[in-house]
C-alpha positions in Angstrom: 0.0 0.0 0.0 1.3 3.5 -0.9 2.1 5.8 2.0 -0.5 8.3 0.8 -3.2 5.6 1.1 -2.0 4.7 4.6 -2.3 8.4 5.6 -5.8 8.5 4.0 -6.8 5.4 5.9 -5.7 6.9 9.3 -7.4 10.2 8.7 -10.5 8.6 7.4 -10.8 6.3 10.4 -10.4 9.2 12.8 -13.0 11.2 10.9 -15.5 8.3 11.0 -15.0 7.7 14.7 -15.3 11.4 15.5 -18.4 11.8 13.2 -20.3 8.8 14.8 -19.1 9.4 18.3 -19.6 5.8 19.4 -20.6 2.3 18.3 -23.4 2.6 15.7 -24.6 -0.9 16.3 -26.2 -0.1 19.7 -25.6 3.5 20.5 -27.3 5.0 17.4 -29.2 2.2 15.7 -30.6 -0.4 18.0 -30.1 -3.5 15.8 -31.3 -6.5 17.9 -27.9 -7.8 18.8 -27.5 -9.6 22.1 -24.1 -8.1 22.7 -23.1 -5.0 24.6 -20.4 -2.8 23.3 -16.8 -3.8 24.1 -13.4 -3.0 22.9 -12.0 0.0 21.0 -13.9 1.9 18.4 -13.1 0.9 14.9 -13.9 2.1 11.4 -16.0 -0.5 9.6 -16.6 -0.3 5.9 -20.1 -1.2 4.7 -18.8 -2.5 1.4 -15.3 -3.9 1.7 -12.5 -1.4 1.5 -10.7 -3.1 -1.4 -12.8 -0.9 -3.7 -10.7 2.3 -3.8 -13.5 4.2 -5.5 -15.5 4.1 -2.3 -12.8 3.3 0.3 -12.8 6.8 1.7 -16.5 7.6 1.0 -18.1 8.6 4.4 -21.3 6.9 3.4 -19.4 3.6 3.2 -18.2 3.5 6.8 -19.4 3.6 10.4 -17.8 3.4 13.8 -18.3 0.1 15.6 -16.8 -1.2 18.7 -14.5 -4.2 18.1 -17.0 -6.7 19.4 -19.8 -5.5 17.0 -17.3 -5.2 14.2 -16.4 -8.9 14.6 -20.1 -9.9 15.2 -21.1 -8.5 11.8 -17.9 -9.8 10.1 -19.0 -13.3 11.1 -22.7 -12.6 9.9 -22.6 -11.1 6.4 -26.3 -11.4 5.8 -27.1 -9.6 9.1 -24.5 -7.0 8.1 -26.2 -6.4 4.7 -29.6 -6.0 6.3 -28.2 -3.7 8.9 -26.4 -1.6 6.3 -29.6 -1.3 4.2 -31.5 -0.1 7.2 -28.8 2.3 8.2 -28.1 3.9 4.8 -31.1 2.8 2.8 -31.2 0.6 -0.2 -30.8 3.4 -2.8 -27.5 4.6 -1.1 -26.2 1.0 -0.9 -27.0 0.4 -4.6 -25.2 3.7 -5.5 -22.2 2.6 -3.5 -22.1 -0.8 -5.2 -22.5 0.8 -8.6 -19.6 3.2 -7.8 -17.5 0.3 -6.4 -17.7 -1.6 -9.6 -17.3 1.5 -11.8 -14.1 2.7 -13.4 -13.9 6.0 -11.5 -10.4 6.9 -10.4 -9.8 8.5 -7.1 -7.2 11.2 -6.2 -5.9 10.0 -2.8 -3.9 13.2 -2.3 -7.1 15.2 -2.7 -8.9 12.9 -0.2 -6.1 13.4 2.3 -6.3 17.2 2.0 -10.1 17.1 2.4 -9.8 14.9 5.5 -7.2 17.2 7.0 -9.5 20.2 6.6 -12.5 18.3 8.1 -10.6 17.4 11.3 
């Protein structure tokens, strides 16, 4: 991974955690999960972060405690249902379309925007 991408990842993760202010699984959206929050806050991508065209899109990430992040990682169907409820199916479809598109991203531009937002 390029150093600029690592920098973008760090800034993006901090931005998402600050924006959400806590674990979105319980604190903000009461998905019926039998687990209480535990562990550090993490940045979780709704659609896997391997798609660089949406990797740093704020709509494609939420803050989750490490327990809920692992819970949803192990339950991809529950994750998809939760994401659709959180963002709405139209936004999720738009993100998927953008993920599979040919749009190029300017990571340096993303880093500058994230610096300004923090």
